[in-house]
N, C-alpha and C positions, 0 to 999 in steps of 0.2 A: 504494500500500500504506500505504496510509497506515501432653500429650502427652508424651511423654518423648523423649529424644534418639534420633537414628538410630543404630542399632548395626550397620548393614550396609545392603546395597542394598535389601533387602525388609524394611524395619523400620518402626517407628512414628515419625512426624515430628510435632513439637510443633505443635499448632494447625492441622494440615493434613490430618488423617486418616491412613489407613494406606497406606503404599507397597506396593502389591500386586505380586506377581510376574507375569510374562507369562502370559496366559490367565485372569487373574482377571476377575470378573464386571463390576465397575464401578470408576470412579475416584471418590474423595471429596476429592481435592485441590481447593482453590479455584482458579478461573481468575483471571488478571490482566487488567485492562481499562484502556484509555485512549482518549482522543479524539486524532485526528491529522489536522489540516487538512481537515476535512469528512468524515472517515471515523471509524468505530469499530473499534478493534483489540482483539482478545482473544487471549491466549496460554493454553494449557492442556496438561496432560500427556495424551498420546493413546494409541493402541493399543500395547500391549506396551512401556509406558514410553518412548514416543517423545515428542517435543515438537511441538505443533501451533500454528499461527497462523491466526486467522480475521479477516476484515475485511468490512465493508459500508459503503457510502456512507450518510451520514446520511439518514434518512427512507426508506430502501429496505429490503425484507425479504430481499434477495439476498445471501447470505454466500459468500465465496470462502475457500478453505483452502490452506495451504501446510504442508509438512513442514519444520520447522526443523532437527530432528535425529531420526535413526532409532531403531530398537529399542534398548532397553537404555541410554538416555542420560539419562533424566529421573526423578528420585526425590524430587521435592518440588513444592509449588505454585510456579509461576514468579513472578518480579517483572518488570515491564515499564515502560519509560518511552519517551517520544519525546524525542530529543536532537538538536535542529536538524533536519537532513534525514534522520536515521537513526531506526530503531526498535531499542531495546536490550532484551534479555531475559537474566535471570540465573536459574539453577536449580541445584539440587544434582544432581551427576552420579554416575557409578559410584564406589563405594567412598568415598562422602562427600567427593568433590571438589566444587569450586565452578566452574561453567561460565558463560561469557558469550557471547551470540550477538548479532550485529548485521547489519542489512540496510539499504541505502539505500531510501528511499521510492520506490515505483514499480518495484522489482526483486523478484525471488524468490530471490536469491542470498544465502544466510545464511553468515556467517563465524563460526567458532568460536574462542574463546580459553579457555585454562585459567587461571582466576584464581588458584586454589590447588589443590594436588594432593590425593591420597587422605588421608583422616583429618583434614580441615580444616573441613568444613561439616556442622552437625548440626541445622539447622532450615531452614525456608524463609527466603529472603533478602528484603531490602527494598532498594530502589535509588532514587537521586535524581541528577539532573544539577545541578552547582553549580560556578560559576566556571570553566568550561572543562574540567571534569573530571567523571567518573562516580564516585559513592560507592556501595558495596554494604556493608550491615550484615548479619551473620549470626551465629548462635550457633556458637562454636568448640568445640574439644575441652574436655572436663571442665567444661561449662557456663560457658565464658568468653564474652565479647562481642568480636567482631573487626570492624574496618572496613577494607575494601579500596578503593583508589582508583587511578585511572589518568587521565592527561591525555588529552583527546579526541584521537583519531587515532593513539594509541600503544597498544601491547599489553603495556606494562610495568606490572604491578600491584604496588602498595605495600601494606603491611599495618600497622595499628595495633591494639594491644590497648586497647580502650575500658574493659573490665571484666575483672578477673582470674578465675581459676577459681572455681567454685561460687557464681556470682553471677547467672546468667542462666537463667531457667526458662520462657521462652516465645520464640517468634520475635520479632525486633525489627521495629519500624516506624521509618522515617527520613523526615525532611522538612527542607527548608532554609527559613529565615525571614530575609530580608535576608542578612546575612553570617554567620548562626549555623546550625550543623547540630544538629538535635535527633534523639535516638533514644529511643523508648519501648519498654518491655519489662517483664515480670514479674521482679522482682529477688529478692535474698536476703530471707528471712522473708516471702515472698509479697507483698511490697509492689510496687505499681505505681511504676516508676522512670523518670525522664526524665534522660538525660545530654545535655549540650550542650557545644559547643566552637566557637570562632571558626573559620570556614573557613580551612584552610591551616595550622592549628596542631594539635598533639596534646595540648593541655592540656584535659582533660575535667572538667566540673563536674557534680556529681551532685545530683539532687533526688529525694526520696522523697515520693510523693504521698500524700494522707491517706486511703488506703483499701487494704485487702488485696485480692488477686485470686486467692487459692488456688482451683484447680480440679483435679478428677481428671485432666482433660486441659486444660492451660493454653491459653488462647486468645490470639491475636495482638491487641494493642490497635490501634486506629485513631489516626492522627495527621494533622493538617492545619494549614495556616496560614490565618488569617482576619484580614486587615488587619494590625494590630500585635499580635495575640494568637496563641498556639499552643493548639490544641484537641486533646484526647485523649479517646477513647472506649474502654470496655471492659465486659466482662460479669463481674460479681463472683460470689462464692461462692454466693450465694442465687439466682442467675439474674436479678439486676437489671441493667439497662442503665444505665451511668453516663456522664456527660459532664463533663469538667473543662476549664477554660481558665485561661490565665495570660498576662499581658502579657510580650512578649518581653524576655528578660534578667532577669526577676524570678523569685523562687522562691515566689511567693504564688499558690496554686491555689484556684479556686472550683469547687465541686461541685454538679452538678444531677442529679436522678433523671429519666431519660428514660422508663423503664418499670419496673414493680414486680417483686417476687420471682416467679420462675418464668416470666419473660417471654422470656428469651434464653439460648441455649446455642450460641454460635458466636463466631467473630471478629466484630468490630464496625467495619467500614470506614466512613470518613466522607468527605464531600465538601462543599465550600462552593459554593452554587448560587444566584446572583442574590438575595442578601440573606437567604438561609436557610442553616441548617446541616442537612444530611441524613445519615442513618445507615441502613445496612442490617444486618439480623440475622436469625437463624433461631431459631424457638421450639423448646422441647422436643418439640412435636408436629410438627416439621418444616414449619411454616409459614414462608413467606418474608415478612418484615415490613419496613416502611419507616417511619422516624420523621423528623419535621422540626420545626424551630422557627425563627421569625423571629429574626435576630441581635439579641441584647440583651434578649430577652423572657423566656427561661427557660420558656416555655410549649410543651410538646412534644405533637405530634399523631401518632397512629398510623394506618397504613394497611396492609391486607393485600394484598400483591402477588400471592401464590399461596397456595392453601389447604392444608389438612392433608395431610401426607405428600407434599408436592410437591418437597422440597428435601433433597438429600443431601450438601451441602457448605456451608461458609461462603460468603457472597456476596462479590462485589466491586461497587463503586459508583463512578460518575463523573457529573459535571455535563457536559452537552453542549448548549450554546446555551440554548434555552428548554425543555430536557427533562432528566429524570433517567434514567440508565441503570443497570440492575443485571444481573449475570450470575451464574449458579450452576449446579451440576450437579444434574439431576433424578434421580428414583428408578430410572430405567432406564439410567442412565449417560449420558443425553443432556446436551448443554450447552445451557442455556436462557438466553434474553435477554429482558429486560423493559424497557419504556420508558413514561414518562408525561410529558405536557406539564406544565410548571410550573403550579401552582395548581389542577390537577385531581387526582382520585383514581382515574382510569381507567387501569389498567395493561394494556399490550398485550404479549402473549407471542409470542416467536418461538423455534422450535427451530433452533439453529445446526447441531448435529450429532446423529447418531443413535447414536453409540457412543464417547464420550470414555472412554478407558481400556479399551475392549473389545478382546479379542484379534484380531489380524489373521487372515484365512483361512489 
């Protein structure tokens, strides 16, 4: 095995679409994706707000599925990481609780932990493994920003307030760079904000990046580590796709335009892939797009992964050996997977499931 805040179980989630009640037509929550020792793993909300896990061996079109959690358990896009020999998934649960699931590779037994109880989680989460622990960032009550962490192998979750109330207006993205933990989100006054702290400390440093990100539905920024730099991507108010980078530990940010106004209307996940920066995004015409630039050049290239009206959720992206992988929900509620060999522009589609978010019989 290898938006606005949620106000209740069937509410609107920032940057993740609408959490629909049982029996709704489709899901528009983004899926989470990672590579795992020669396999591709995908987590997605499933029928009747269940939580599903899909896996396929690299280079094969055969997908296997598992039910992580049953009906009425999942009300956000999931976050997923591989942590040693385990797969970890975090998701918003009933009544805005925060839930954590894990399974050992090669098993289908999923273990559930309540990270935080009702009324604590109001956006999709982001998760990272760091220094023998798991960190989960999520929008908390009253637009605060919270960080939960637990030592590997324990079920005791600790909480830190990264940002106070009325400061956090999008789902956060988290990454670890050497011994620094970075969290990116849309902050107060619609500024793209990056907070960072030395791992193991609760002293957070705040950086306001040089561009506003105000949207009718705020989108989740992308964040990645690239050598000794931290890279951030986002869709701005005019639909431009932006890329920013900074040397670790500094507060000097460099800005590049990836695509012009009206190009993007989604989250903008990012992956570093064999000497290139890669970004996935969805256009206002529901096209699935892929952007890449050789590291250090600032020259961005665009490719169409799937055409008009092909994509109904924000995408996820990962680098996988000599290929790039993208997952997204299609217009019929199906979970779609696309891959292309590095250096080519031929994208190969696979339908993973026929009914993500569709009601059970």
